[in-house]
N, C-alpha and C positions, 0 to 999 in steps of 0.2 A: 504493500500500500504506500510505500514511500514515494515511488514514482507517480502514483495516482495523485498524491497530495501536491507534489512539486509541479505537476503539470498545470496547476491553476496559475502559476506565474506567467504562462503564455498570454494571459490577459493584459499584462502591463504594456507591452509594445502596442497592442491594439488601442489602448486608452490614449496613447500619446499620438497616434498617427491619424485617427479618423474621428469624425463627429457624426457618423451615420446613426440613424435611429436605432434604438435598442432592439427593435424587431428584426434588424438586419444582422445582429451580432451572431446569431446561430448560423446563418448562412455563411458568414465570414469564416467562422471556424470550420464548418463542415466542408468548405471548399479547400481548406488547407490540407495538402496530402500528408499522411502520417507514414512513418517507416513501414508499417504493416502493409501499406498500399503499394509500395515500390516493388519493382521486379527484382531488384538486388537485395535479397534479405540480409538484415543485419545479423551480427553475431548472436543476438539475443532472440531472434525470431524462431517460430516453430519449425520452419523448414531447415534452418541452420542447425538447430539442436537435434532434430530427427536425423539429419544426414550425419552429424558427428557421432550420434549414438550407434547408428548402423555400422559406421566405419570402425568404431571400437569393438562392436560385436564380431565383425568379420575378422579383425586382427586377433581377437582373443581365441576365436574358434580355429583359425588356421585351416588345415586340411580337412577338418571335421565339417566345415561349412559345405553342405551338399546342395541346398536349394534355397532360392530367395525369390519371393514374389510379394506383392502388396497385400495379399490375403494371408500371409503367413501368420499363425497365431502369435508368435513372438513379436513380429512387427506390429501387429494390432495392439498388443499390450504396451509396446514401446511408444506407440503414437499417443495412447491415452496418457502415459506418464509425461511425455513432452507437452501435451496439451495442458496438463495440470501445472507443470513448471513454468509455462509461459503465460498463464492466465492473468497474473498480476501485470505482466508487461503489456499484454493486450489492453487491459483496462486503463493503464497509464497513458496509452496512445490515443485514447478516445478524446473527442473534442470536449472543450470546457462546458458547453451547454449540455452535452450528454452526461457528463460527470455530475453536474448540478441539477439535472432534471429539468432543464430549460429548453424551450423551443422558440420558434419565431412568433408564437402567440403570447409569449411571456410579456407581462407589463413592466413598466419602469419600476414599480414597487417590488416585483419579483426579483429584479436584479439588485435592488437596494437591500434586499434581505441578506445579501452577501457582501455588502459594502462595495458594490461594483457600480460605477456611475459612468455615463458617457463622457468623452473628452471635454466638451465645452463646459459641463458642470464642474469638472475638476480644475480646468486651467483658468477659468475666469475668476476674478477676485473682486474685492470691494473697491470703491473709488478712493483714491488717495490724493491726487493732485487736482488742481483747478479743472484741467481738461477732463479728468475722470468724472468729477462731480457734474460737470456740464453735460457729459454724455449720459450719465445716470439719470439726471433730472429730465433731460429730453426724452429718455426712454420711458420714464414714468408719467411725464406730462407732455405727450408728443404734440399737442396742439397749442402749447403756451407761446405767447408772444413776448419778445424782448426779454427772454429768460436769461438771467446772468447771475453767476456766483463769483464772489471775489474774496480772496484771502486777505485778512487784515495783518499788517506788519508793523513792527516798531521802527524807530528812526534809523536803525541799522539795516533794515530790510529783512529781519528775521521774522518768520511767521509766528503769530501769537496763538495759533490753534483756534482762531475765531473766523467766522465767515459771515459775509453779508449777501443777502439774496434780494433780487428785485425782478419784477415782471410787469408787463403792461396790463392795465385794468381794462374793463369792458365798457362799451358805449351804452348809454341809456336812451339817448334820443338823437334825432337828426338835427343838423344846424338849421337855425331859423332863417338864415340868409347868408350871402357870400361873406366869407371871413369869420363867421361865427363858430366858436369852439363847441364841440359836443361834450357835455358834462359826462363824467364817469359815474356809473351807478355804484354807490358805496357798498351795497350788499354783494353785487357781483364781483367787484374788485376784492372785497374782503374774502369772499369764497375762494377766489384764486390764490390769495395769500395763504389761506388756511390749507389748501391742497398742497401748496409748495412747502409749507412748514411741516406738514405731516410727512411729505416725501423725504425731507432732510432728516427728520427725527428717526425715521425708520432706517436710514443709512448712516447714522452718525458713527464716527470712529472714536476710539478711546482717546481721551484727553482733548477733544474738540467740541465746539459748540457753535450755535448760531447766535450772532450778536443782534438781538432784537428780532421782531417778526419780519418776514419778507416785506419789502416795500412795494406797494402797488403804484406804479407810475401812472400819471395822467397822460392821456393820449394827446399828441399834437398832430392834427389831422393833415394828411397829405392826399391831394387829388391828382389824378393823372388824366391827361387828354391824349389819346392814342391817335397817331397818324401812321397807318400800317399798310403795307403792300402784301397781298396774299396770292398764293398760287396753288394749283392742284385742286383736288376734288374734296378736300376736307370740309366738313360742315362748319360754316362760319360761326354759329353760336358756340359750338364746342371749342373752336380755336380761341375765340375771345374769352370764353370762360377760363380756359387754361392759362391764357395770358394774364388775366387778373389774379389767378392763383399764384403764378410765379412772382408777380410783383408783390403780392401780399406776403409770400414766404420770405422774400429778400428783405422787405421793409420791416417785417416782424422778427428778423434774425432767426428764422427757423432754419436749421442746418439741412443741407441736402444730404441724402443718404445714398450709399452704394448698395444696390439690391444684393441680397444673399442668393446665390445660385446653388441649390442643393446638388444639382447634377455635376457641379464642377469638381467634385471629389474632395481631395485634401484642400483645406482652406489656407489662406495666408496666415503665418504664425501671428501676425499682428491682430488678426481677428480673434485669436484665442487667448489674448491677454487683456487685462483690464476688465472693466465691467461688461456684462453681456449687452449685446446690441442686436436683439432679435428683430427689430424693425428695419435694420440696415446699418451698415458701418458708416460712421462719421469720421472723416479724416481730420488731421490737425489743421490743415490749411483752411478748411471750412469753419472750424471753431474760431480760429484767429480772425477770419473775416467778419464773423458775427460780433466780435468784441471791438472792432475798429470804431473810433469816435466819429468818423465821417462816413456818410453814404455817398458813393460815387455814382453819377448818372450813367457812366459808361458800363458799370456792372449791371445796372438795370437793363440797359439796352442790349447787352450781351446775352442776358437770359432770354429776352424776348426774341432776339434774332435766331436763337437756337431752336425755336419752336417749329415743329413740323407744319408746313404750309405757309410759313412766313418767308416772303421773298425780300423784303426790305423794311427798314424803319426810318423813313426820312426825317421824322420829327417826333420828339418826346417832350411834352410840356408838363411841368409839375407846378403845383400851387400848394403852398403851406399856409394854412389859415387864411386862404383867399388871395395871398400874394404870390405872384409868379416868381419862380426860382430862375435866376439868371446866371448863377455860378455852376461850375462843373461838379461841385460837391456841396453838401449841406450837412449841418450837425445832425447826427443820428439820434442822440439822446442827451439829456441834461441831468441835473441833480434830482429833479422830481418829475421829469417828463420823458417821453420817447415818441418817435414818429410812429404813426399808425395810418394805414391805408384806408381811405374812405371809399367804399364801393358805391357805384351809381345806384340811386334809388328812385330817380324821377327822370322824365324825358329831358329836363333842363340839364341834368348832369351829363348827358350824352351829346350836347350841342357841339362840343369841341372835338368829337371823335370823327375820324375820316378813315375809310377803308377803301383801297383801290385794288382792282384785279389786274394782275400781270398777264400779258399775252393777248390783250384785246386787239382786234384788227385796227381800230382807230388809233392805237398807240404807236403804230409804225410810221406815222407821219413825220416824226422828228428823230431819225435814226441816230443823230449825233448827240442827242441830249439825254442824260441819265435821269432827267425829271419829266420825261415825256409821258409817263404813265399817270402823272398827277392831273391830267386833264379831267374835266368834269365828266366826260363820257365814260371814263374808266372807273369812276367812283361807284361803289356798291351802296345801294340804298339799304340802310340798316332797318331791320324789323324791330323797332324800338320796344314795343310792348313785349314781344317774345323774348328779346334780349334781356330786358329787365327781369322778366320771370326766370329766365335761365340763370342769370347772375345771382338772383336771390336763392335759387335752389342750390347752386354751387356753394354759395357762402354758408347756407344752412348745413349742408353736408360736412363742411369743414368747421367743426365746432372749435371755439376758442380753447377749450380744455376738454380733453377726453378723459375717460375713466382712468383712475390711478392704476398703473401697471404694477403687479406684485413683484417688483425687482428684488426685494429683500429675500423672498423665498427662492428666487432663481440662483442667487450667488452664495447664500449662506446656509440655506436649508435649515432654518432654526426650529422647524416643527418638532414638538415633543412627542409626536405620534410614534409609538413603537412600531417596529417592523411587523408586517402582516404575517399571519400564520402561513406556514408553508403549505403549498397545495398538496392535498392528500394524494399519495401515489400508491397504487396497488402493486405489491411485490409478488411476483410469481414464486410458487414453491420451488424448491431446489429439485432439479431433474438430474439424477446421478449419471455421470459419464459412463459408468460401467453398463448402463442399460443399452448402450450402443453396441456392446459386444454380442456376438451370436449366442444362442442358448447353449450351445455345446461348451462354452467357456464356463458355464455355471458349475461349480463344484457340488457334487452330491455326496450323500452318505456322511460318514464320520468327519470328513474334512470340511464340511460346509461352513461351520462357525469359524474355523481357522481361515478359510478363504474370505469370509466376511470381514474378519479382522484385518487381513491384508488390504482388502478394498477400502476399508475405512481410513487407512493411512493416506490413501489417495483422495477419496471423496471428501473427507473432512477439510482437507486443504482447499479444494474447490468450493465447498460450501462456505467456508470462511471468507474467501476472496469475493464471492458473490454478495455476501451479507455486507461487507465493508463498502463495496461499490454502490450498493443500493442505498446505504445510509450516509453516503458522503454528503448529500445536501444537508442533512441534519447536523453533521459535524461542522460544516462551514457556515451555517446559518447564524445570524446574529439574533440571539434570543433574549436580548436585554429587555427588561421591563422597567417602567417608571416606578418611582418610589410609591406613588399612589396605588398602582396596580399591585405591587409587591405586598404592600400593607393589606390590601383587600384579600389577597390570596393566602398569605402566610401569617396574618396577624399584624397588628399595628407595630409591634416591637420586633418583628422579624426582618432580617436583612439577608436571608438566604436567597440565592439566585435561582435555586431549583435546577441546577445543571443536570442535563440529561447525560446518558452514557456517551462515551466517545469511542467505545469499541463494542461491537455487536457480535454476539455469539449465535451460531447456528449449528447446534448439536444434531448429529444425524440420529434419526429414530427408525423404527421398523418401517414406517411409510416410505422412507428413502432407501433403506438398505435392510433387507430382510434379516431378522435375527440380531439387529444392532442393540436393542434394549437389553438383551440378555448378557451382553458383554460388559456393561457398565457395572463397576463395583458398588456404586451408589445410584440412587434414583437420578435420572437425567435432570430433573428440576433442581435438586440439591447440588448436583455437580455444576450446573450453569450458574447458580447463585454463588457458589464458591469461586468459580473462575472470574465472574464479574467483579466481585469484591476484592479479589487478590491482585488481579492483573490490570485493572482499568483505573489509572490515575486521571480521572475525567477532567478535573480542574486544570491540572498541569498541561494536559494535551490540548484542551480547548483554548487555553491561554496561548500556547504556541501557534495554534491556528490563527487566533486573533492577531498575534504579532505579525504573522505573514500578511494578513489582510491590511493591517495598518501600514506595513512597510511598502505596500503598493502605492500608498499616498504619501510616502516620505515621513510617516509618523511612527513614534514608538512610545510605549508606556512602560517604563522600567520601575519596578518596586524593590529592587535589590537594596537600595539605600534605607528602606524602611525596616529591614530585618534587624532584630535586636531592640527595637523600640516598642513601647506599649501599643497594642493593637486592638484591645477590647473584644477580641474574639478568641474562640478556641481554634486549634489548628485547622479543622475541617471548615468551620465557618469563616475563618480568615481567608482561606483559599477561595471559597465561594464569593466572598466580598470583593477580593481583588479581581476575580473574573468578571463580576458585575461592573466594575469600573472600566475594564477594557471593553466590555460589551457596549457600554454607554458611549465611549469615545468612537468605537467603530460604527455604531448606529447613526451618529451625527458627525461623521468624519469631515464632511464638507464644511460644516460650521467651524471645525477646528483647523481647517486648512485655508479654503478660500475666504472664510469670514473670521480669520484668527484675531483680528484687531477690532471686532465689532463691539460697540458700547451698547448699553441698555437704552431703551426708549423711555425717557423720564416723563413723558406725557401719559404713560400707562402704569398700572400697578406693577411693581417689581419685587416686593417682599411677600413671600408666601406666609400664610398663617396656618398653624397646626400642621396637618399632614397634606395640605393643599400644595401641589406642585405644578399648578397650571401656569405659574409665572416663570417656569424654568426656561422658556424660550426668550424671556426678557431679562436675562442676566448677562453681564459682560462675559465675553468668551474667555478672556484672561482669567477671570474669577473661576469659571467652570473648569478650565484647564488645570489650574493650580489645585483646585479641590479634588480632581481626579488623580493628579500626580501624587498628592499627599494622602490619597485614599480616605478622604472624608466620607462620611456616610451619605451626605447630600452635596450636590454640586450647585444647586440653585440658591438664590438669596433667601434668607429666612432669619428670624430672630434667634439668636444663640442663647439667650437667657430665659426663653419661655419655658424650657424644660425644668427650670428650678422653681417655678411658681407653685406647683403642688407641694413641694417640700417646704418652701417658706411658709405656706399656709399651715403646715404642721408645727411651726415654731423653730425650724432649723435656721441657724445663722451661718451664712457662708462668708462672713467677713473674716479676712485673714489679717491678724495683727502683725505689726512690723517687728516686734521683739523676737529674737531668735529662740529664747527659752521660755516656754509657757508651762504653767502648772494647771492640771485639769482639776476642776472642782467636782471630783467624784472619788469614791473609795477605790483606789487601784493599788492596794498593797501587793507588792510582788512577793511571791513565795521565795524563801531563801533556797540556796542551792542544796543545802542538806535536807530540806524537807520536800524537794521536788524530784520528779523523775520524768524524763522526756519519753513520749510515745514514739516508737519507731515503726508503727503500723502504717496503714495507708494515709498519705498526706494529700493535700489539695493539689489537683492537677489541672493544667490548662484545658484539657479536653473535656473537663466536667462542666465547662461554661455553657449555660443555656439562656437564650434571649427570647424564647418564644412567648413568654408571658411577662406582664408588667410586674416589677418587684413590689413586694408588700412592705412599703416603707414604714407604716405604723408599727408592724410587728418587729421590724428591725430596730426601730428607735426604742421600743419597749425592752428588747433583749440586749441592746448595745448602748448603754448610757453615753459612751464617748461620742456618739453622733450628735449629742446636744452640746458638746463642748467647743471651745475655741479652736481646737485642732481639727475640726471637721474637714476642711479642704485637704490637709495633709493626710488624714485618714483615708479619704477617698482616693487620693493619688497613689498611696501605698497599696491600697486594696486591689488595684488592677493587676498586681504581680502575685500570682499564686504562691510563689516561693517565699513571699514575705510573711505568710501565715505560719505560725508554730503552735504546737499543742503541748501542754504540760499539765500534770496532775499532782495534787498534793497527797500527803499520806492519808488524808481523810477521804480521798476519792474523787472529788469534783475535778473536772478538766478545765484548765484555763485556756482561753483563746487569746493568743498573743499576736501582735502585729508589729513588724519591724519598721519603724520610722527612720528618717535620715539620722536623727540624733539620739534616739532612744527606742526602747522596746516597750510598747504600750499593751497593757492588758485590756482587751475589749470586753470580755464577758466570761462567765463561768457556765459550764454545762455539766449535766449529770453524767454523760457518757462521751466517749471519744466520737462516736457517730453523730451525736447531737451537736458537738462542737464543730465538726467538719461540715455538717449541713448548714450551720449558721454562717461559717466562713464562706461557704459556697454561695449562699444567698447574698451576703455582703459583696463578695467579689463580682457576681453577676450584676447587682444593682449599681455598683460603682462604675463598672465598664459601660453599662447602658447609659447611665446619666452623663458620663463624660463624652461618650460617643455622640450623644444627641446635642451636647453643648459645644462641640467642636465644629469649626467652619471658618469662614472669613468674610469680611466685607471689603468692598473696593470703592473708594471715594475718589472722584476726579476733582481736583482742586479748582479747575477752570469753571466748574459749575457753581462754585461758591463765591465767585468774584462779585464785587459791588456792581449792581446793575445801573444805578442812577448816577448821572453826573460824574462818571469816572473817565479819566484820561487813560485810554487803553495802553498807550505806549509807556505809561508810568506805573503800570500795575506792579505790585510787589512780586518778587520771584516766587513766592508761595503759591500764587494763582496760575502760574504759567508752566506747562509741561511737567506737572507733578501729579502723582497719584499716591494714595495711602492705602496700604493693605493692612487691615485691622484683624488681629488674631486674639483669641483668649489666651491669657498667660497662666491660668490657674489649673488647667487640666494636666493629666500625667504626661501626655505626649508633648503638648505645647510648652510645658515647663522644662522639657529636656533640651539641653544646649545643642545636641546633635540634630534634633528635629528643627530647631530654629535655623541652624546653619543650612540645612537642606532646603528649607522654605525660601531662604534668601537666595540661594544658588538657583533654584528653579525659577524664582521671580525674575532674576536678572537675565536668565536665558530666554524666557517667554515674552517679556514685556517689550514693546516697541523701543528701539534704541534711543529715540529722542525724549523718552519719558523717564523721569527720575522716580524710582519707587522708594517709598518710605514704609518700612515694616514696623508696625506698632503692636506691641504685646501688652494688652490691657488686663489689669486685675478685674475681678468680678464687679467691684463697685464702679470702676471706670467703664467697663463694658456696658453696664446698665445705663450709665449716664450717656454714653455714646449712642446706644441704640435708641434711647428716647429722643436725643437731638436729631439723629439721622432719620428716624421715621417721621418725625414732625416736619423735617425739611422736605422729605419726599412727598408728603401730603401737600405741603405748601407749593411744591413745584408742580404737582398735578393740577392743583387749583389754579395756579398762575397760567398754565397752558390752556386750561379750559376757558378761563376768562379771556385769554388772547384769541382763542378760536371762536368765542361768542361774538355776537353782533357788536360792531364798532360803535353803536349808539349807546353803549353802557360804559362810559369811561370811568364811572365811580367804582364799578366792580373791578375793573382792571387796575385802578390805582390802589384799591384796598389789597388785592392779591399781590401786587408788586411790593407794597410795604411789608406785608406779612412774610413774603419770601425773602426779602432783604434781611429782615430781623433774624429769621431762623438760619439763613445761610451764614450770617455773621457769627451767631452763637456756635454753630458747628465748626466754622473755621477757627474761631478762638480756642475751642476745645482741642482741636487737632494740633494747633500750634503749641499748646502747653504740654502735649504728650511728647515724650522723648523717643525718637526713632531708634530702632536697634542698629548697632554699628554694622 
């Protein structure tokens, strides 16, 4: 099966070379010849092995070899043996779709079940530069006019991580007379600004933000009088409608796109980098032209001259606000306005239009004049009413703003939907190869069972190979489940991934080989259970498979540095937990590759409450990546102190005093060495840990008074180590439960028997592990989001607000208090964070974490309210002002708290 597994790697070059639909993938692999299809058999083929075996038989027999033919019994048996030996090799040479049970009818989700994605989805990435953002916004808002994004920079030209957006508003009415400006409809302009803001928030990168709401520019109206010469048989109304469309696109700075030709085969590498451009590729020159400060009349004339059916453009007259343009260029946009084309809406608007037909007989009278066709007899009479109706239809079809395109889902795949269930496949029962032998080969009489045993050595091999090949899709499938689904399936406190077997057994029975059941020393069911439990390290093997799938995307998730640190799980549960972390990364691998620097959308809820994980897709990817690399129980944003609320309601105090030496206010007289004896019987073991049920804290508090003492955090940290528990009994008989703290050995409780003491220790161990596991995680705060919003000089912002993020960890849990874990967290953060961002790692005490989460959550609520107020009608300035003041106050409080916290070195 080694060759079968490694053959999946043949998918990698296909992913890099083509962007064909997923439905064509099976045909691509099926058309690739395999070694088994070639006329020159390889050294591992059936023909080569059979030929070599016959040669050895002939050499060994020497002169005794008397006869040879294809029906010789010895040759037939030899062929069956060669068939068995080469079965794995044959399976390894099958195409990837065959191995995974996929065909041309397989959907995109079927391929994603194996972390396999088409090349465009893998190679495209999030927008980073101004050009990238410009393309992305035009992709999401393809009908927007004068859409522009600009990076704000300081006096030295360095980007601040802030952007300004602007676009042209919509018209509400027609001008009342020549030169009159058309007012902009506030609601329509505000709706366009809202759409643009939402588009940016969904594509925001880490450490960046939008400076204010997008600006809705007022239109400065431009009118065109066409004087055009036409030729050919093209419909005049269609030609003039397209002419107005081209003028409108250029004046509105809508970029021209290069159409995507699916039949072209391999695309230009430039098409497969940067943000997706499903509507057509926009080149750099087109983007730069749309950002130019002046509009050149020659560019407008060039676009019209390129129209099919246009023979010439003798004159192009422009009017801005009723005044005729006399220069070769004019300002395209200003601080609060931009040019907008006014379409003809009445017969008076067409009075300056002239259309002439080329090739008229009367135009031949002046052969030496290039203006001969401008004679009145060559002029085409315009159907004014029909033309106005057609232009109105064309303008209506070209909406100012089309529906927002789901670009975020195209490039980052943030959906939290787990992979779909594998399609059920019916596996045919095993058909023994020995059934192909003639009946005369069947041994009869006393040697029948012996013959069955010999055949079993061959048939079992083939049956095993068939079972592995049939279950290969289950081995490679990503069976990750969300935290919410796992809780519903295994209980609220269970973090088992429910890993399925990675090796499948197919023991032969009487149905496949007569007399087989009588040869087993034990029942076949018991034997299969014994083999499965002893030989299948399912977690380790499935993690190696996931390592291979992640490597196809250039990713890796290595947990070797976590060995030796507290893990809050028993050995089996720890392996299952690590497997679930790799499954989650593989299931959303595009989010961790193409969208690796995605930030959260602060206009939506991002902090999960309780077991709700619906906000997992609205968490910064860097936060999710670090959470998986550090093997936290959850990767989405959530309150880390909420797990302590039930315990605090019971009167437990988690405040940790600063003094190094503390005395407990309880009777903890230690037995003297002369009056004690240690038990050397069964001690607490890591594999005894069970997290399937919630701990009974009231009972633990009743039996362990130390939990109400000031050393509670230290007791919980020490309790996650099974070897820190000791048991000793006095001469009178009670057993003391001891716990080794860093500076002393603490007597936790007394029990009547050793078994009772061990059971109490096990309960405390499980409760401490579960509590600290649920309290571990991290928060990511982008300092740029806390900047002063009002009356701030952006180029004089303090360094704290520019290109910095804070990663906030709890400091009181067993793992987070370990210096090795902190060093690992810092190393991973430096490797994964964008190079231009400075990461501050903050390790907060429980009291500090409570204060931080209170400030952080109130700021998030204020941020959402501020966005909703900004997206509401612009006629409610009081609501916007109130929301801005509240947000500024809470951002200032959070920023001041973070500045008082000392970052880890």
